[in-house]
C-alpha positions in Angstrom: 18.4 -14.5 43.4 15.4 -13.6 41.3 13.2 -16.4 40.0 12.9 -16.3 36.2 12.6 -18.3 33.0 14.0 -17.8 29.5 11.3 -16.6 27.2 12.8 -17.1 23.7 10.6 -15.6 21.0 9.0 -17.8 18.4 11.3 -17.6 15.3 8.4 -17.9 12.9 6.3 -15.3 14.6 9.0 -12.8 15.2 10.5 -13.0 11.7 7.1 -12.5 10.2 6.6 -9.5 12.5 9.9 -8.0 11.4 8.6 -8.0 7.9 5.9 -5.4 8.9 8.3 -2.7 10.0 7.1 -0.5 7.1 9.8 -0.4 4.5 9.0 0.5 0.9 11.2 -1.1 -1.8 13.3 2.1 -2.3 13.8 2.6 1.5 14.7 -1.0 1.9 17.4 -0.8 -0.8 18.7 2.4 0.7 19.2 0.5 3.9 21.3 -2.1 2.1 23.4 0.6 0.5 24.1 2.1 3.9 26.1 -1.1 4.6 28.0 -0.6 1.4 28.9 3.0 2.4 30.0 1.8 5.8 32.2 -0.8 4.1 33.9 1.9 2.1 32.4 1.0 -1.3 33.1 3.2 -4.2 30.6 1.5 -6.5 27.3 -0.2 -6.1 25.6 -2.2 -8.9 21.9 -3.0 -8.7 20.1 -5.3 -11.0 16.3 -5.8 -11.1 15.5 -9.0 -12.9 11.9 -9.6 -14.1 10.7 -13.1 -14.2 7.2 -13.0 -12.6 7.1 -14.7 -9.3 10.7 -15.8 -9.8 12.0 -12.2 -10.2 15.0 -11.3 -8.1 17.1 -8.2 -7.1 20.8 -8.1 -6.6 23.0 -5.4 -5.0 26.7 -5.7 -5.5 29.4 -3.4 -4.0 33.2 -3.2 -4.0 33.5 -2.5 -0.2 35.9 -4.2 2.2 33.8 -7.4 2.4 33.1 -9.6 5.4 35.0 -12.6 6.9 33.1 -15.7 7.9 32.8 -14.5 11.5 31.8 -11.0 10.6 29.2 -12.1 8.1 27.7 -14.6 10.5 27.3 -11.9 13.1 25.9 -9.4 10.5 23.2 -11.8 9.5 22.0 -12.2 13.1 19.0 -9.9 13.9 20.1 -7.3 16.5 23.8 -7.9 15.6 24.8 -4.6 17.5 23.2 -2.7 20.3 21.8 0.8 19.4 23.5 2.0 22.6 27.0 1.2 21.2 29.3 4.1 20.1 29.8 4.0 16.3 32.2 5.5 13.9 31.0 8.8 12.4 30.8 7.2 9.0 28.7 4.3 10.2 25.1 4.7 8.9 23.7 1.9 11.0 22.2 1.9 14.5 20.0 -1.0 15.5 21.8 -4.0 14.0 18.6 -4.8 12.1 18.8 -2.8 8.9 20.0 -5.4 6.4 17.7 -8.1 7.8 14.5 -6.2 8.3 14.9 -4.3 5.0 15.4 -7.6 3.1 12.7 -9.5 5.0 10.2 -6.7 4.2 10.6 -7.4 0.4 11.6 -11.1 0.0 11.6 -14.5 1.6 15.1 -15.5 0.6 18.1 -13.4 1.5 21.5 -14.5 0.3 24.7 -12.7 1.1 28.1 -13.6 -0.4 31.2 -11.6 0.7 34.8 -11.6 -0.3 37.7 -10.1 1.6 41.0 -8.9 0.2 42.8 -12.2 0.9 40.3 -13.9 -1.5 38.3 -15.8 1.2 34.6 -16.0 0.4 31.9 -16.3 3.0 28.2 -17.2 2.4 25.0 -17.1 4.5 21.3 -17.3 3.6 18.0 -16.6 5.4 15.1 -18.7 3.9 12.0 -17.6 5.8 10.1 -20.7 4.7 12.8 -22.8 6.2 12.7 -20.8 9.4 8.9 -21.2 9.6 9.1 -24.9 8.9 11.4 -25.6 11.9 10.5 -22.5 14.0 14.1 -22.0 14.8 16.6 -19.3 13.8 18.4 -21.6 11.3 20.8 -19.5 9.2 21.9 -21.5 6.2 25.6 -21.7 5.3 24.9 -22.2 1.6 23.1 -19.8 -0.7 20.8 -20.5 -3.6 22.0 -21.6 -7.1 20.9 -18.2 -8.5 23.0 -16.4 -5.8 26.0 -18.7 -6.5 25.8 -17.7 -10.2 25.5 -14.0 -9.5 28.4 -14.2 -7.0 30.8 -15.0 -9.8 31.0 -11.2 -10.3 33.2 -11.2 -7.1 35.9 -12.9 -9.2 36.4 -9.5 -10.9 36.7 -7.6 -7.6 39.5 -7.6 -5.1 36.8 -7.5 -2.4 33.1 -6.9 -2.2 29.7 -8.2 -1.2 26.7 -9.5 -3.1 23.2 -9.2 -1.6 20.4 -11.1 -3.4 16.7 -11.1 -2.8 14.6 -13.9 -4.1 10.9 -14.7 -3.8 9.9 -11.1 -3.8 6.4 -11.8 -2.5 5.9 -8.2 -1.4 7.0 -6.9 -4.9 5.7 -9.3 -7.5 3.5 -11.7 -5.5 2.7 -14.8 -7.6 2.6 -12.9 -11.0 3.3 -14.7 -14.2 6.1 -13.6 -16.5 3.5 -12.6 -19.1 1.5 -10.4 -16.7 2.1 -7.0 -18.4 0.4 -5.0 -15.6 2.7 -6.7 -13.0 5.7 -6.1 -15.2 4.9 -2.3 -15.5 4.5 -2.2 -11.8 7.9 -3.8 -11.4 9.4 -1.2 -13.8 7.7 1.5 -11.7 9.5 0.2 -8.6 12.8 0.7 -10.5 12.1 4.3 -11.4 10.9 5.0 -7.8 14.1 3.5 -6.4 16.3 5.6 -8.8 14.6 8.8 -7.7 14.8 7.9 -4.0 18.5 6.9 -4.0 19.3 10.1 -6.1 17.8 12.1 -3.2 18.9 10.1 -0.1 22.6 9.8 -1.2 22.9 13.0 -3.2 25.8 14.2 -1.2 27.7 11.0 -2.0 26.7 11.0 -5.6 27.4 14.7 -6.3 29.7 15.5 -9.2 32.4 16.3 -10.1 34.0 13.9 -7.6 31.4 11.5 -6.4 32.3 9.5 -3.3 29.9 6.8 -4.4 28.6 5.6 -7.8 25.3 3.6 -8.0 24.4 1.8 -11.2 21.0 0.4 -12.2 20.7 -2.5 -14.6 24.0 -1.9 -16.3 27.7 -0.9 -15.8 27.9 2.1 -18.2 27.9 5.7 -17.2 24.5 6.1 -18.7 23.3 3.6 -16.1 24.6 5.6 -13.2 22.2 7.5 -10.9 22.8 11.2 -10.9 22.4 13.2 -7.6 19.3 15.2 -7.0 20.1 18.2 -4.9 17.0 19.4 -3.1 18.4 22.9 -2.5 19.5 23.7 -6.1 22.7 25.0 -4.5 24.4 25.6 -7.9 21.6 27.8 -9.2 22.5 31.5 -9.1 19.0 32.4 -7.9 19.0 30.1 -4.9 19.2 32.1 -1.7 20.9 30.3 1.2 21.2 31.5 4.8 24.5 31.3 6.6 25.2 27.9 8.3 23.9 28.2 11.8 25.8 25.8 14.2 23.9 25.0 17.4 25.6 23.4 20.4 23.6 20.4 21.7 24.6 17.7 24.1 28.3 18.1 23.5 27.9 18.0 19.7 27.1 20.5 16.9 23.9 20.5 14.9 24.3 22.5 11.7 21.2 24.3 10.2 20.8 26.1 7.0 17.9 27.6 5.1 17.3 27.9 1.4 14.9 29.9 -0.7 14.7 28.2 -4.1 14.3 30.1 -7.4 10.8 30.9 -8.6 9.7 29.0 -11.7 10.3 32.1 -13.8 14.0 31.8 -13.0 14.3 28.2 -14.0 15.1 27.3 -17.6 12.3 25.3 -19.3 10.0 22.7 -18.0 12.9 20.2 -17.4 14.7 22.3 -14.8 11.4 23.1 -13.0 10.3 19.5 -13.0 13.7 18.3 -11.8 13.6 20.9 -9.0 10.3 19.5 -7.7 12.0 16.2 -6.9 10.4 12.8 -6.3 7.1 14.2 -4.8 6.7 17.5 -6.6 7.3 21.1 -5.4 4.6 21.2 -2.7 5.6 17.9 -1.0 9.3 18.7 -0.9 9.1 21.9 1.2 10.3 21.8 4.7 13.3 20.3 6.6 15.8 17.8 5.4 17.6 15.9 8.1 21.1 14.4 7.4 23.2 12.0 9.4 26.6 11.3 8.2 25.7 13.1 4.9 22.9 10.5 4.4 19.4 12.0 4.2 17.0 10.6 6.8 14.0 13.0 6.4 13.0 14.7 3.2 10.6 17.6 3.1 8.8 17.8 6.5 7.9 20.7 8.7 8.6 18.3 11.7 5.2 19.3 13.3 6.6 22.8 13.9 4.4 25.9 13.9 3.9 28.9 16.3 0.3 27.9 17.1 -0.5 24.7 15.2 1.7 22.5 13.0 2.4 24.0 9.6 0.8 22.4 6.6 2.4 22.2 3.2 1.0 25.2 1.3 1.6 26.4 -2.2 3.1 29.7 -1.3 5.8 28.1 0.9 6.9 25.6 -1.7 10.2 27.3 -2.3 11.3 27.0 1.4 13.7 24.1 2.3 16.1 23.8 5.2 18.9 21.3 6.0 19.8 20.0 9.4 23.0 17.9 9.9 23.2 15.8 13.0 26.0 13.3 14.2 25.1 9.7 14.7 25.7 10.2 18.4 22.3 12.0 18.6 20.2 9.2 17.2 18.3 8.7 20.5 17.8 12.5 21.0 16.3 12.8 17.5 14.2 9.6 17.8 15.7 8.0 14.7 13.6 4.9 13.7 14.8 1.5 12.4 14.1 2.5 8.8 16.1 5.7 9.2 13.3 7.6 7.5 11.8 9.4 10.5 13.3 11.8 13.0 11.9 14.4 15.5 13.9 17.3 16.9 14.5 17.4 20.7 12.3 19.8 22.6 15.1 22.2 23.5 16.1 22.8 19.9 12.7 23.2 18.4 12.5 27.0 19.1 15.7 27.6 17.2 14.3 25.6 14.2 11.0 27.4 14.4 12.7 30.8 14.3 14.8 30.0 11.3 12.0 28.3 9.5 9.7 31.3 10.0 12.3 33.6 8.4 12.9 31.2 5.5 9.2 30.7 4.9 8.6 34.5 4.9 11.3 35.0 2.3 10.0 32.1 0.2 6.5 33.5 0.3 7.8 36.9 -1.0 9.7 35.2 -3.8 6.7 33.2 -4.7 4.4 36.2 -4.7 6.8 38.4 -6.6 7.6 35.7 -9.2 11.2 35.6 -8.2 11.8 39.4 -8.3 13.0 39.5 -4.7 16.6 40.1 -3.9 18.9 38.0 -1.7 18.7 38.2 2.1 20.7 41.1 3.5 21.2 42.8 0.2 21.5 46.5 0.6 21.4 47.1 -3.1 18.1 45.4 -3.6 15.6 47.6 -5.6 11.9 46.9 -5.0 10.0 46.7 -8.2 7.2 49.3 -8.8 4.1 47.2 -9.0 0.6 48.3 -9.9 -1.0 46.1 -7.1 -0.5 46.2 -3.4 -1.8 44.1 -0.5 -3.6 45.6 2.4 -6.1 44.6 5.1 -9.7 45.7 5.9 -11.7 44.4 8.9 -9.0 41.8 9.4 -9.2 40.4 5.9 -6.7 40.6 3.1 -7.5 42.8 0.1 -5.7 43.9 -3.0 -5.7 47.5 -4.2 -4.5 49.2 -7.4 -1.8 51.6 -6.4 -3.0 55.2 -7.0 0.6 56.6 -6.9 1.9 54.2 -9.6 3.2 56.5 -12.4 0.7 55.2 -15.0 -2.3 55.3 -12.7 -1.4 58.6 -11.3 -1.0 60.2 -14.7 -4.2 58.7 -15.9 -6.1 60.1 -12.9 -4.6 63.5 -13.5 -5.8 63.5 -17.1 -9.3 62.4 -16.4 -10.5 65.9 -15.2 -14.2 65.7 -14.4 -14.3 61.9 -15.0 -12.1 61.2 -12.0 -15.0 59.9 -9.9 -16.0 57.5 -12.8 -12.4 56.2 -13.0 -12.3 55.8 -9.2 -15.5 53.7 -9.4 -14.0 51.5 -12.1 -10.7 50.9 -10.1 -12.7 50.1 -7.0 -15.0 47.8 -8.9 -11.9 45.9 -10.2 -10.4 45.7 -6.7 -13.5 44.3 -5.1 -13.8 41.6 -7.7 -10.3 40.1 -7.8 -10.9 36.3 -8.2 -8.5 35.4 -5.4 -10.0 31.9 -4.8 -9.9 31.0 -8.4 -6.3 32.2 -8.8 -5.2 30.0 -5.9 -7.1 27.1 -7.3 -5.7 27.5 -10.7 -2.1 27.9 -9.4 -2.5 24.7 -7.2 -3.9 22.6 -10.0 -1.7 23.8 -12.9 2.0 22.9 -12.3 2.9 25.3 -15.2 1.4 28.2 -13.4 0.1 31.3 -15.0 1.7 33.1 -17.9 4.5 35.5 -17.6 3.4 39.1 -18.2 3.3 40.0 -21.9 4.4 36.5 -22.8 3.1 35.7 -26.3 2.0 39.3 -27.0 3.5 41.1 -30.1 6.6 43.1 -29.3 5.1 46.2 -30.9 2.3 46.2 -28.3 4.8 45.8 -25.5 7.0 48.6 -26.8 4.0 50.8 -27.3 2.8 50.4 -23.7 6.4 51.0 -22.5 6.6 54.2 -24.6 3.3 55.4 -23.0 4.8 55.0 -19.5 8.0 56.6 -20.7 6.2 59.7 -22.0 4.2 60.0 -18.7 7.5 59.9 -16.8 9.0 62.6 -19.0 5.8 64.7 -18.6 6.1 64.4 -14.8 9.6 66.1 -14.9 11.9 63.1 -15.2 15.0 63.3 -17.4 15.4 60.6 -20.1 18.0 58.9 -17.9 15.8 59.0 -14.8 12.8 57.7 -16.8 14.9 54.8 -18.2 16.0 53.8 -14.7 12.4 54.0 -13.4 11.1 51.9 -16.3 13.7 49.3 -15.5 12.2 48.9 -12.0 8.6 48.8 -13.2 6.8 45.5 -13.4 6.5 44.0 -15.9 8.7 46.2 -18.2 11.8 45.2 -16.2 11.7 41.9 -18.1 12.5 43.6 -21.4 15.8 45.4 -21.1 16.5 45.5 -24.8 13.2 47.4 -25.4 14.1 49.8 -22.6 17.4 50.6 -24.4 15.3 51.6 -27.5 13.4 54.2 -25.5 16.5 56.4 -25.1 17.7 55.9 -28.7 20.4 53.3 -28.0 
């Protein structure tokens, strides 16, 4: 028989180490809500109470609740092996979530739970108490503040209260009158709202949400609304078909989305909302879901044909969803915080292939300001543009299209001045300020102006009539000229003026 000794870890050292897993306040709260979802909760009420160093956060749900035995086990670090099979709706994995998430933000964790027969169970971790005795001493009584808050369970048939006190990682030793610390605390609330709206958007989605989350109130106005990263309800969003991939006896579902160009979004509000918590550039990439709960948001997962893709302006409209079952946690390297995942090697080629296609379409939509038809559309009409991209000595250049109706007719009318006109066009082509355009686009969220925006309608109509006359002179009928004007950038944006050309 092997010779051994029991090497129990130091309670004080290990519990302080668990605090350094790397949770932010929003990701920690999301981990607590995972338990509410697993318990079948329909409502979650969060309250952020500012009181300087004595501030506290409570999370209440109307889930099934926990008996004395279940709660005692749930409060034990490593309460379940990550190797155990779990129900498809179970969002946990390591048996650490509630504890490590809570310890990362506070020094006192109180949990009070009520089951349907009315029995109430209580447990409390006080990290200072653990440190003092250097033993895993789980208290059977909670703090007075927690007792007071737990009265809300009287109004529920069953449910659970989680309370965080001594928020040393959130408020430190700030005084109540510290305005800067107070603003920082309020900022945490706003960040948490945005994060939960994204992470649980499939649960929160109207018109029939599976879960409602309220912040600092119980009214509908206090409810968090879902943030859909794919703008699926927008008519200009281009989704690919769902691509089911067989992997290890289970199915991984993949889908790409090309989001609408800013010009197709109504007002600054819709555009700003579409950018999500981090803005348009940071939200591009893959979104990984497990049990409809988002794990990863906006990452290219270190994919790329030669080197990993970076987040670039011209791919900001590309987003893809991946749905995996919780039986694949190990294959996808899901971490304790459920905020990181990496695809298995034998599925990376499939993801790369789809992502390349979606990125290519997204780049075209970005470059053409949204005037790019849906994938697979046979009726799509390419706009007639005065500029075209080309290459010279391996470098990208931009040329004025000599066969564009306006340019072609102008060249024809120049007679002996054709060489001078050609010199002018070439001079313009060779001095396109590409770097400045990219820099301006990256630094200005509002982007550049829409063609003819803010210019007098008479000027627009005058330019349109000139092009119309050139088409008629080239032999087009009025009807043919009208159709061609309708596919000519930027006149296609003004259909009412096009109607005036043919006397309608």
